[in-house]
N, C-alpha and C positions, 0 to 999 in steps of 0.2 A: 498702588494704581487705585483708581476709582473706577466702578462700574455700576450699573443700575439694576435694580430689583423688579422683575415683571410683576411680581405680587404686589409690591407698592404701587406701582402704575395702575394695575387693574382695581385697586382698592381705594384710589386717590390718595393713598399715604405716600409721602415722600421722606426718605431717610437720609442719613448722612452718607450712604454710599452711592447716592444718585448724583449723576454728573450735571452740570449746568446744560449740557447739550440734549440730555434726556428730559430736562423740564419742558423743552419746546415741543416734545412730541404730544399729539392729541391723545386722548383716552382710546379711539377706536384705531388708530394708526398701528399696524404692526411694527415691530422693532426690526430694524435693518442690521445687517451684520456689518461691522465696523472694524477696519484696521487702523490703529493709530501708530504709525512708524515714527521712528526718530530721523533725524538727519543722516544722511548716507555716511558711513565711515571710512575714512582713507586707511588703506591697509598699509602699515609700515613694518619692515623686518627690524626687531630688536634683539640685541645681545643679551642673551640669559647668562652666559658664563664666559669668561675670557681670562686665559693665563699664558703669560709670556715668561713666567718664572723670574721676573725681574725682582720679586720680592725676596728671593733667595731661600724661601723654605717651602715646605710641601703642608702649610696649615690648611689648604684646602682640599687636599688630597688624603687618601688612605694609602699607606705602604704595605706591601706584603712581601716578607723576607729581606726587605731593605737593600735590595742591590740597585736601586735608582738613586742617583745623586746629581746635584746641581753643579754646573760648570761654566766658567767665565770666558772660555775661548770659543771662537767661530761660531757665536750664536747665529741664528737666522736674522733675528732683529734684536735690537738693544743689546745688552751685554751678558746675558745669561741664557742657557738652555739646560735641558735635561739629558743625561747619558745613562745608558744601562750597558754594563760591560763585565765581562769574563763568565765564570761558570755559573749559570742560573738555572740549573736543571730542576728545581722547584717551581712552586707557584709564586713566581716573582712577577708581581702586579703593582701597578700605578692606578688607582681608582679615584674616580670622582662620581661621587652620589649627588645628583643634581634633580631636583623636582622641576617637572616642566608644567605644572599645573597653571592655567590661563594662557597656554600657548599652544600653537599649531604650526603645521607645516616646518618641521624643525630640519636643520642642516648643521652637521657636524663638519670642521674642516680642522686641519692641523698640518705641520710642517715636518718631514722626517729625513734623516740621512744616515746612510749605512756606510761606514769606513770602506775605502776601497779593497775589495777582494777579501774583506773580513769575514763573510759568511761562507759556511760549507753546507753542504746538504744536511737538512734536520736542523739547521739553526734557523730560528724565526722570531719574530715579534708581532703578536697578535693583537688587532685592534678589534674591540667587540663593545656590544650594548646590550643591556637588559632592560626588559619592561616589568618585571616582576621581583626582582632583586635575586633571583636564583639561577634562572635560564639564561645563558650569554648566546648572543648571536654575532658571528664573525662578519666583519667588514672588510678587514683586509688583512693580508699577511705579508710582512715583510722578510723576503727570503733571500737565498742565493740567486743572483742575477740581478738584484737592484743594487748591489753593493759597490756603487760606482763613485762614491764619495761626494756626489752632489745631492744639494736639498731638492725635495720633491714636494708639491703640494697634493693633498688628497682632500676630497670633499664628498659627503655622503648626505642625500636626502633620505631622512628617517622615515620609517613607515608610521602610518596613521595610529597604530597601537602606541606609539611612544608620546603622542600628543596628550596634554592634559594629565600626565602621569606622575603621582607622587613617588613611584619606586623607579624612576628611570636612573640609570647609571651607566657610565662608560668606563672601559678598562683597556690598558695596555699591558699585555702579559708577555714577559719574555722567556725564551728557551735558548740559552746560548751555552755551547760545551766547552769553549776555550778562552784563554784570559785575554785575548786581544780581539774578540769578538766585540764590536762596538756598534750600537745604535743610538741615534740622537734625535731628541724629539723637541719641538718648539712651537709657539703661538696656536696653542690649542684654543678654538672658540666654538660655541654652541649659540646658533641664533634661532629664532622664531617668530611668528607672527602672533599677536596678541589675539585671543580668542574674542568674538563680538560679544558684547554685553547681553545677557537675557531678556527675554520679554514675557508677556503673560497671555493669558487666554482665560475668558470669562463667560458665563452664560447662565441659562434658567431652565428649569423644567418645571411643568405645571400640570394640573389635572384639568384636561379639556372634557369637561362634563358633558357637553353636547356633540362632541367628536366632530367638530366643523373645522377643525385645523387653526382656529385663532382662539387666543385668550380673550375670554368675557368677563363680564362682572362677576365677581365671587368665586372664579376659577383660580384657586390659590396654587402656591407651589407644592411640590411633592418632595419629602424630606428623606434622607438617607437612601438616595438612588444612587447607584455606582455610574460614574461617568469615566470612560477610558480614552487616554490619549495614544493614539497609533503612529506609526510612521507613516508617510506619504502614500504607502501602497495598501495600508489597513492590514498589515500582517503582524508586526511586532508591537507588543504593548509596551509603551515609553513610559506611562504613569498613569494611576488611577486616583480618583477623588471620590466624595461623596457630596450630594446637595445638602445643604444646611436647612434648616427649619422653614426658611422661605423660599427654598426650591432654588437658591443661587449656588454655583459651584465656580472654582477657579484653579487654574494651573500656574503657579508662579515660577520663576526661574527657568522658564523655558528657552533652549538654545534655539537661536534662529535658525529657520528651515520651514520646510513643508510637513504638515501633519494631517490627520482625520481624527475628527472627535466624535466618539460614538457614545450612545447610551447603552449600558449592558441590559439585555433583555432579561426580565426576572420571571419567577415562577412561583405559584402560590405554596405557601408552607402551612397553610391552615385552611379550615373547611369555609371561611367567609372571604378569603382574599380573592381578588379579581385576577382573571387572566386579561392582562394589559394589552391594548394595542397602540400603535405609534400612529399619531395623527398629525405631528409635525417634527421634522420636514415631510412635506408630501411625497407621495410615491415618485413622482416624476422630476423631482429636484433633488440635488445633492447625490451624495456617493453611497454606495452599498457597505454596510458593515459586515463582519463576518457571520452574524447570526440573522442575517435577513433584514434587518432594520436598517435604517439610513442615517448617515452622518453629515459632518461638514468637512470639506477640504479647505485647509486654511494655510496662509503663509504667515509666520511670525518674523518680523524684522527685528533689527538690533533695538534693543529698549522698546521695542513696539507693543502695544496692548490691542489683542484682538477680542471684541466684546459683541454682545448680542447673539450669541449662539442659543437657539431656543429648542427645546424638546417638549412636545405636547404628547400627552396620553389619555386615552380613555378606557373605561372598563369594557372588555370585549364580552359579546354574548357567547353563551354556551348552548349547544343544541345535542341532545342525547336521547336516550330511551334503554329499552330492553329487547331482547330477541328470546321469545318464549316457545317451548314445545307446547302443542295443542292437541292432545291425542284424540278428544271427541269432537275436534274441528268446529267447535262453537265460537272461534274468534277470540276466546278468553283463556287465560292460564288458571290452575288449579291453586298454585302455589308459587312462591317466590323462587324457589329452588328449581324451578321449571325452566330458568333459564338456560341458554344453550350456547356454549362457545364456539368459535371458529369460523362464524359465519361474516361474510364481507358485507359492509355497509358504505355506500358512497354518497358523498356529499356533493351537489350540484348548484351552480347558480348561473342563470342565464344560459342554461344548455352546456356549460363548461364544467367538467369534473374539477372540484376544488381539492377534494381529500378522499381517502379511503382508510377505514378501519377495521379492524377484526373484533367482534364480541369477545368480550374476555373470559378467560379461563380463571376465574377467582373463585375460592370455596365460599365466600360470603356473598359475592355479587355474580354470579355466573350469567352469562349473556348480555352484561352491560357494554354500552358503547357511548362515545361522547366526542363532539367536535368542539374545539375551544377557540378563543382568540378571533371571534367571528365579528365583522362590522354589522351594523344595523341594516336589515334588510329581508328579502325572501329567499328562501333555500328550499330545495328539493331533497329530500332523503329517500334512497333507495336501496333495498336489500337484493344481493345476488343469489338467485335461487340454486342450492345445492341439491346434486343427485341425491335421490331417494327421499326427498322432502316436498311438500307442496303447500302453498301460501294459505292461510285460512284467516288472516287478519293483516291489514285493512283488506276486506273484499269488494266494499262498494267504492266505485270510482264517483268522486264529485270534485268540486273545486277545491277542496283541501286533500284530497287523495287521488292524485293524477296517476296515471299508467306510466311506469318509467319504461321509456323506449329502449334504452340499451340493456335493461335487465328482464324485461317482459313480466316485472311484478308491479304491484301498486304500492305507491309511496305516500309520504307525508310532505305536503306543502305547508311550510312554516315560515312566519314572519316573526322576527325578534327586535328588540329594540336594544338601545345602550344598556350593557351589563345584565341583560336579562339571562336566565337560566332556564331552558324550557327543556323537561324530561318527560314529556307526554307522548313521545313518539314510539310506540310499541310495534313489533313484528311478531305474528303468530305464524306458526307452522306445523303441520301434522307431518310426522315421520310415515311415509307409506310403508305399507306390509310388505316386506322381502318376499321375494321369490326365490327360485333355485334353478340350477343347471346341472344336468346329468348326461353321461355319455358312456361310451366303450372303446377300449384299445385292445386289438387282437393281432395275433401272429398270422399274417397273410404268407403261408408256406410256399404257395405257387405263385406269389406276386401278381395275381390277376386283379386286384383292386376290389375283391369282394369276399366276404367271410364265408366259407365253405364249410363242409362236415369236417370235425376233427380240427380246425382252427380255433384253438382256444385263445382266451384272453391273457394279455401279458401283464404282470405283476410289478408292483412297485416302480412303475413309470410315472415321472413327473407330468402334471398337466398344469399350465399356466392360463390364469384369467387375466387379460389385458383392458384396458380402456378401448373405446371404439376406435382409436386410431392405431392400435397395436404399439403404443410406445411405453406406458407406464403399466406396470405390473399391479393389479389389484390383489390377487390372491393366489397362491398354489395349493395343490393337492396331489395326491398319488394314487394309482389304480390299486384297487384291491385283488385278491387272489383270482377273480373272475375277470379282472381287466376293466372293473366298472370304476367310475369316479363321479364325484358329485360336489358342487358348490352350493352351500347352503346360506341362508341370510344375505342373498344378492339383493342390493337396492334396485329398484326399477330403472332401467336405462338400456343403453346399448354397450355391447362388449364384443371382445373378440377372444376366442378359445383357441390355444396354440399347444402341441406337444414340443417341448424344448429337444433339439437334437441331442442323441447321447454320444458318447465316445468310449470305446474299449478300455478298461480299467486292468485287464489281464490278456495273456497271449492268445486265448482261444474263444474270446469274447467278440461276437459279431460286429460288423460295421453296418448298422441297420440302414435300410431305404424307406422311405414313405410310399405306401402304395395307395392310400385312401386318406384324405379326399385327391382325387386325381389332379395332375398338373393344371388343368384348364378349368379347375373349379375351386370355389372359396377364395379366400384372402390370403396373401402373403403374410408369414411371421417373421419375425427379426432375423432369423438365421436361415432363411431361404426356403425352409419347409412352408407347410400350408396349413390354414387352421379356418375356423368358422365364425362369422359374424352373427352375433345372437342378439335379439332384443328381448329383454325380460319386462313383463307387465306387473302391474301390482299383484303380489299373491301369486303369480304364475310359475308353473314347475315346467321349464323347457328340457326335454329330454328325447326329443325325436331328431334322429339324423345326425347327431353328432358322434361321429365314428372316425376311429383313426385306424388304419391297417398299415403294419409293417412287415417287411421280409428282410432276410438276411442279405446284404449285398455281396457281390464278388469283390476280390482283390488281386490285382495283376502287378507284378513287381520282378526284380531281379537285382543283379550287381554290375558295376561297370569296373573292370580290371585292367591294369597295366600288363602288357604282354610284351617283355623287352627280346624274346627270341621270335616273335611273329608266328607261332604255330598254332595260334586260336585258342590257346589255353592258359589258363593262369597257374602259378606255380604254388601260391599259398593265399589263404584267404585274406590275409593283410594286403594283398596287392591291390586292394579296391581303390580307386581314384575319386576322391570327391570333387564337386564343384562342376560336373559336365551336365548338360541339359538334356533331359529326355522328355519327348513329346508323346501324347496319348491322342489318336485319331478314331473316329468312327465316321464310316460313311464319307471319307473326305473330308470331314470337319474337325478342327483341332478341338478336343475337349479339356485338355488339361495338360499343364507344363511342370515338371519337377526338376529339382537339382539332385544329383547324387549326394548322398549323406557325408559329412565330415563327423563321423562318429568313431571314437576310440575302438568300440568293439565290433562296429559294422560299417566299415569305410566303402563308400562306393554304392550302397545300398540305394534303391529308389522304390516306391510303390505308388499305385493309384487305388483309392479305396472307394467304398459304396458305389459300385458298378451294378447297373442292370445286366440280366442275362443277355450275351450277345457276343459279336466278333468285333475285335479291337486291334488297331496297327499301332505297335510302338516303336518309335525312331528316336535315334540318338543325333545331336547336332555335333558336327565335327569341330574341334578345336585346332586353332593354329598350332603347329608343331607336333600335331599327333596324326597318326594314319590307322584307319580301322582294320583290325586283323581277324574279327570274328563277331557276327557271322559274316562270311565272305562268299556263300554260294547262295544266288536267288533262285528261289523255289517257290512252291505254294504257300509254305508257311514262312518265307523269309523273303519278302517281295523288297524292291528298290523303293525307298523313301524319296519321293520326287523332291519334296521341298529341302531336304537335308543333303542329297546326294549320298546316303549310306544305306545299309542294308538294314532292314528291321525284322520285328517279330509280329507274325500275324497270330493272333490268339483268339480263341472262343471260350467263354466261362459260362457256366450254369449259376443258378441261385446259390449264394454263400460259398463258392468255390474260391480257394486261395491258389493262386498260380504264380510262384517265385522262381520259374524256370528260363526267364527271359535275359540273358547276360549279354554284355557288349565287352569285347577285348580291343584293346588300342595298343600300338607301339609308339613310344616318345621318339620322334625324329631328333637327331643329335643336333647340337648347337653349330650351325654353319655360318651365324651372322657375326660380323666383327663389331668392335667398340664404335659407339657414335662419339665423333670427335669434331670439334668446331673451333675455330679462333674467333673469340667473342671481344676481345678488346679493341680490334683494329678491323677495318673493312677493306676490302678491294679497291686500290686507288688513293688510299690516304696519303696525305702528305704530312711528315712527322719531322722532328728534330730533338737534340737533346736525350735525355734519358726516357726511354719508352719502356713501359709495363706490358708485357704479353700475358694475356690470360685466355684460358680456353676451358671448354668441357670435354671430359673423357668419361664415358659411362659404358658399363657392360656388366652382364650377370657374373661373369668369369674373368676378374680383373687380371691383366697382364702387364705389358709394357707399353711405353710410349716413347716418341721421338720428336724433338723439335729442332728444325734446321733452317739457317738463315744464309741465303747465297747470292751472289751477285750475278751479273749479267753472263759472267765466264764459269759459271757453275761452282765458283771457289765459296766454300763454307767459310764465312766471316766469323760467325759465332755458332756454337753446338752447345746444347744443354741436354742433359738426361740420357746420354747416349750409351746404351739404353737405361732409361730410368724405369724403376718399378713403380706401378700405380698401386699403393699400398691398400686401397679400399674401393669399393664401388662408390663412384661420385653421382650424386643425383643428376638427372638431365636437366635440372634447373639451376645447377650449382656452378658457378664459375671459380676456376681455381688458377692463382697466380702460377706461372711457369717459369718466366725469365725477364730478367731487366737488361735491356740493351741500350749500351751507349753509343749514340750514332754521332758524337762529335766527328768532326772532318772526314765524314763518310758520305758526302753529297752524291746521289745517283739513284738508280732503280734497284731494288731488291725484292726477291720472293722469300716468303715464309712458309715453311712447310711443316705441318702437324700429321704425325700419323701414330697409330697405336695397333696392337695386338693381344688378343685376349688370352688366357691360359690354354685355350684349345687351339691356339694358332690362327684363329679367325682375324683377318684384318679389318679395318674399318673401312666402309665404303667410300668411293671418292666423291668429295663433296663440291669440287670445282675442276675445270679442264685444266690439263697441264699448259702451261704458256707455251704459244707456238715458237718454233724457231731457236729453242734452247734445248741443248742435249742435258738431260738430267739422268742420275743414275737409274732411277725408278720411274721414268717417264712412260708409264703404259697405264691404260685405264683401269687395268686389273689391281693397281697397287691401291692401298689403303691410305690415301693422303688428303690434306686439306690446304690448298695453295691459296695465298692471296698475295698481291704484288702491293708494294708501299714505295713511296718517293721520300729520300732524305733530301731535305733542303734547309741548310742551317739559318738561311735569311727568310724562312717563312713565317709570316705571323698569322695566327688564326684569327679568324673574322671574331669581332667583339659580340659579346652576349648582353643584348638589351632587353631581353624577355624576361619578365619575372616568372617563378614558379607557378604553378595553379594553386588555387585557394584551398587550404586543408579544410576538411570537413569534421566537425565536432562529433564524437562517438559517445563519450560519457563522461561524468554521470549526466543524465538527460536533463534537459531544460526545466528548471523548476524543481529539481531535486531537494529535499531536505534530508540531511544525514549527517552522522559525526565524521571525524576524521580519520577513525581508524581503517587504515589501508586505502584512504582516498587518494586516487589517480585520475588527473584530468587528461584524457585522452583523446586524440584526434588522429586523423589519418595521415599517413606518409604521403609524400607527393614527389614526384619526379621532375627534374628540370628538363627543359626542351635540348640543352646541349650537354646533359649528361654530368652538369657541374654538381658539387655535392650541395645538399640542400640542409639548411638549419632553420630553426624555429624562435620566434620570440612569443612570449606568453605575457599577457597584460590583466590585471584584475582591479575592479574599483567597489566601492560600496554604492554608487548609483551608474545609472546607464548612459549619462550624458556623455555626447562624443564631440570631437572637434570636426573641422571640415575633412579632415583624411580619416575619419572614422576611429580615431584612437579616443580613448577616454579622456575626458577634460580633466578628471582629477583622479588619476591613478593611484592606487594603494601599493602595488607591485609591478615593476617592470623586470622580467628576467634577464639573465645574460642569454648568448646563444645557447640553443638546445640543440644538442646532436640528435637526439630521439623524439619521437612525437608523443611524449608523455611527461606529464609534470606532477611532481610528488606533491600532495596538499597534506599529508599528515601533519598535524600541529597547527594548523591554521585556526586563529582565534574565532570565537563564535561572532557571528556576523552574517548578514545577506550580501552575496558578492555577484557582480557581473564579470564574465571572463570571455576573452577571446585571443584568436592567435594569428600570426601570419608567418608566410614562409619567405625565405631570403636565399640566394644563391651565393656562390664565391665571387660572383661579378658585381655584388651589390645590388642587384635586383631583388625587390620584395613584393609580394603579394599584397593586396588590400587586407585590411583587418577582416576577420570572419564576424558575421552577426554574433552579438553578445547572447550568452545563455546565462541564466540565473542559478545559483546554488546557495542554499541557505545552510550553514555550518553550525550544527547544535551538538555540543558534547555534554550537556546539562541533563541528567536524568530527572523524569517527573517524580512527584511526591504524592501519596495516596493517603487519605485520611477516610477512616471508617466512623459514620456518625451513629450507625444503628446496626446491630442491636447494642444495648448497653450491656458491659461485662455482668456476669451473674444472672444474667435473665434466663428464663425457663419458658419454653414454648411447647404447646401440644398440638399446634397446626404448624403451616409453614413459617419459616423464619425470614422476614424482610431484611437483607443486607442492603445497606445503602452507604453513600458517601460520596466523594468526590477526589478526582485526580487533577492535580495543578501540573503544568509545564510551560516554559518559557515560550515556546514555539506552537507545539499543537500535540494533543494526547492521541495516540494511535489506538491503543487498547488496554484494559483493566482486566487482569487475570485475578478472578475469585478462588481460592483454595481453602480446603479444610483439613484439619488433623485431629485425631482423639486426644483428649487432654487427660492425663492420668492424675491430676491433682499437684503435679510438680512441673512437668515439662510437656510441651506438645510434640506428638508423634511426628511420622513422616506425613507430608501434605501431600492431597491428591486434587487435582483441579476440579473446581465446581462448574465453571463456565467461564468464557472469554468474552468480555463485553467490548463492542466496537466503539471507538471514540467518536467524538464529532468534529475532529480535526482542529479544535479551539483549544485556548489556553486553559479552559476548565471544563472538565467533562464529569458533569453531575449524574450519577448512575444508581441504579437500584435493582435488585435481582431478589425475586422470591424463590427461596431455596427450602426444599424439603428433604432431609437427610434420609438416607437409606435405612437407618436403624436408629433406636434409642442411644442416647450417650451425651457425654459433655465434649464440647469441641471448641478449638481453636480456629478462628476464621482470619484468612490473610488476604489481603489486597496488594496487587504489585502493578504498576503502570509501566507501559513502553511508550516512548512518543514516537513521531513521525520520522524522527531521525534513527529509530533503532535503539536509542539509549533504554536500558533497563534500569528500573530503580531498586533499592532495598525495599522492604515489605512493610505495611502497616497490619498489625496483628490486634486483635481482639479477643479476649478469653476471660473467663470460661463462658460458654454459652451451653445451655443444657436443653435436650430436645427429648420430650416423654410424649410419644404419640398414644400410649396408653392411658394418659391422665383421663380420668372421668369427667365429662363437660358439666358445667352448671345446669341446673334445670332451665327451660326455656323460659324467656320472661312473657309476661300477658301482653295482650295487643295493647299499642300505643293509646293513650287517653288525651283528651284536650284538657290537659292540668296545667295550668300556669306554675303551679308549685308554690310552697311557702316555707314555713319553718325556717331553718337555718340557712336556705337558700336566698330567702328574701323575695322569691318569684322571679329572679334575674334568669336570662337567657343564657344557656351554655355556661354556667358557672359552677354546676356540680354541688347541689346542696346537700344536706344531711338525710337521715332516714326517720325522722319525725313524721307526724301525720300531716298530710300536705305538702310534704317536701318532696324533692326530686332529685335523683342521682343521674349524673350525666357522664358517660363514659364516651371517649373518643378514641377510634383506632385509625391507623393508617394503613393504607395497602398501596404495593408497587409492584410493579412487574417489567423488569427489563428496561426502566426508563434511565434517565441520566441526570437527575435532579435530586438533592437529597429531601427525603420525606420525614418532617419531624412528627414524632407520636406526641399528640396534644393531650392524651390522657392515659391511664390506666386501661389495659387490654381487657375488654369487656365483651358481653355478648350481644348480638344484634337482634333487634325485634323485627317482626315481618315488615318489609319495607314499603313505603308507599313511592308511587312513580316520580314524586318530586324530589327523593333522596339524590344526592349528588354523584359526581363521577368517581369511579374507581380507576387508578393509574393503569394505562394499558401500554405504557412503555414507549410510547411514541407521541408526536404532536403533529397535528395538521396543518395545513396551509404553508409548508416550507419550513415551519419553525424546527431548529435544530435541537431545541431543548428536550427537557423530558415532561412527563406529565405526572402530577402529583394529585392526590386526592386523600380525603378523609371521610369516614363514615362515623356518623354521630347517633348513638343508642342512648336512649332514654328510658330506664326504669321506673316505674312509679310505685312509690311506697305510701302507706297510710292505712285507711280502712280496707283496702283489698288484701294487704299483706304486711306482716311485720307487726300487727297490732294485737295485745292481749284479747281483743274482742273476736279475733278469729279462732285463737285457741278455744273461747268458752261457746262457740256454735255448736258443739257436740251436746252440750246440755240444756240447750235452750227449750227443746219439748219436754224437758222434765220440770221447768219452773217458769210459769208464764210471766212471772214478775221481770225476770231477766229479759223477756222479749220485748215487755213495756219500755223497760229502760233503754234497750236498743233503739226502739222506734224514737224516743225522746232525744237520745244523742244524734242519731240520723239528722233529725229536724234542725237540731242546733248547728251541725256542720254544714248542712244545705243552706241555712240563712247565712250563716258567715260567709261562705262560698259566692252567693248571691251579691252580698253586700261588697265584697272586695271588688269585684268587677265592675259593679255600678259605680263604685266611686272612681274607679280608673276610667269610665267613660267606655267600657267594652261591654260587648255582650257575649264574649267567648274568650277563653283563654288566648293570651297573645300568641301570634305565630311569627315565626323568623321571617325577617325582611327578605330573604333569597333562600332557596332551597338549601337544605344541608346536604354533605357528603353522605 
């Protein structure tokens, strides 16, 4: 194919790849998206393989066990056919290996015949296919029942997995156990439609230097940029390619269909690489790709060429700075190490919050923050004020430092241009002097809410300090031997002080009640007790009025006993009865409700705790089947409980009293209720004929017997069942049981069906319908336990036709949009009931796209189930793909519901793969270890688990998790984690990914890595000097020169924290000099503006060598005062060095050492 190069167009150069059509485009005219299709292809069915066995041999087949032979009599067509006959108990197979490459929509047809009555149970010939050469899928079983001596044609539409498949095969496998068992086969034919010829996709990617969304003069193509081809939904990657040196890219041999083309978002791997933004296609055009950038939705036709897909990118701006501690509140920081991590910095544009970052907790760059991939324009940066801090810089409000309305602080108003890196935006804060909170907790022995003489403090009682809303615990402390407590180093702010409610840990410990603060004072704590709201000013000691008083609460309880002889007493402690409701009242108000305990040691016990001194009424609620036998006498201490209708206990308790004398006795009434019976399969007045199944429900706690009787109008029993029959077990009230099958042939007339039952205690079931009038029945009284229904037998009766379909099933699981593997996969939907109680079956249908016909069936289904009797479909073993699935319900009358709306399910059985890119094996660290790498998956990465083990020099020990990193739900998860081991040692580091489908991979392991926290750090470097460098470095920037005079040594170190893109270490680990504010960003593990990727960063450290260090002159300075000649020589050498230095920069046309074109990390 031919396509044009945007670079050639922009520069006025025309290459061989330029089409004639492209030549007519003007220089300023944007490229249009063009699709160049071929003529429409007529779809025809072609024969892939056909064999009527007229050749007389099996050259095209493979025989296993050689039990198949070609016969010349009674062929279906022609003169020959294939027979399999006799004892074939092994794997007796006729196999055809047939590639289907180049074909789709396959169909297999063949003719077969089994000699009349030659097959018995167990005899069979199985027709099967395979798509991988090993796993066979059954299409048909020729078994007993089809052995009628006639030829039968069978045809199968094969699933999509058989399309375009080089491993496809069919097999006829026989298992016949007798010599006269014979099955014949003829005219095997495999057909399909030729696949459409592929097309192609081409486009261009350029550097949009002015970020205007159009390619201008000099804006060349970008090389080595990954371009991805997705399915039409932008979910599954179909292919990837990279741009060439001119920015062109191409996908060749693309199967016709719908696709989405996306450029893959990149991340810097070095200190001077840009944070790219996408300028073309524009934000309001085209479709969104998974990483937030935009792509093109296209259609590729057969032999069609899609050209003109253009991606433009500009260098995004970066805005950042540092958050510093400012103890003297002068708006400046004393040292770079004064950076403060964990503060929230917000980025606004046009009053809209764009992004939020946390200042970094990094040992080399604490307090740093940055926002990347910014468009040119004006932004407002604001810090959120933390409790215990006050802002000291910026403090002056002006055009460049407005007040941040949402945060109440002063921010930075910053304007950036394309690719600009602005790190001048510093925040300074002074940490406020902390205050303290102190108080007292005492034993209020008289429960009067005031501390009196002799009421001492309570020791070892926990006190909690909450935030001002009483939600989050800030700190806890305990009272001392005098009951006093204190919270020191409390940041200025608002708080709530609470005493957590305690619970007895032993039999004699009290149930405390709170007496101070009073119920109508102060604020509620989470457990229902009360606390104090406190405001702490800077340096303030709050100690007045924070007092907690507690008294020992009373307890009232007792037992609920069974009293079989109704004498008001129990025979044994084990007679306690659980599950009864006991209520506690005071002044006619219900205070609490308890259930008697079901405890093996104390059955039937109840108690009410934490009671104030006073009078209480205890009442039991009477349960059905029980009658109260104690207390039975109503008097001053045992009044009638009006609400329950029982006699209760009136109890008065004092402080700390435990009263457990309040018992209740009950006698369980005998079972006087008969079984529940109901005829459920028929209703009164039904017209029936033929064989009629009679079913019903019989249920009782004490199973006994049932009787079923069918009588005519003269009370003659025409059929009798179960007379008497024993109910073997309790039948659920919802369970229908088959009782009898009644043959009504030649019995036209009226009949009465009677069902009755008696439990093992002699109780009959209640009468559920009146006895028919005018008929004398043996048990025709209302006291008898019977259920009567009247039916009419009419052998000419035709029931009404059922024309109403069953209700629409409802999908249950897996949920719409689920991504998972097939282990235990069940597609589940609700059971439905037919309006005429006809049995309901289900059809299941799936497809690779959601296109439907007019009746809502899939246009191109890949699977149509047979009738399913249950509302579950086994999906285990489904091939990897995205599926649409739906169901419909049908009754036995042939009425079917509509198809349900389709749900999607992505099946992924492929585990992800993880690669660790850093640290290198045999590395040694004296600070944190930056672990980074990437996890790939064909659908999407869920998590990556990092773990470590001690390495003993030969093997890795037991692994323990370091952290679990959450993926970005994309096919590539670039991650990094800053790990500080708990102790020195040599470690193995392992990474293991889990994808969105739950597949877990084997692990990537890197070892050994040594951590030695005790390593002595090198001496601190001197301040940075404006020295271009010379010597072996040649004066180049960032090239790492030697140590000769005038030379420079450049070391670069990468940092990362929780991000998801590999950060490449660009140089040996070195020490960092004091940083100026132009220094670039350190990775904070996240990216603003909705980007899913991770942030990377590199810090560059330059140590200057020469006359200030590493020279013999330095070693000689100690003797300079002893010999003035050396002093003169030193002055002369310094003059020569200065002259050389001046001449060098004069020749280069600069007045100072060359500075980098953009800030370094």
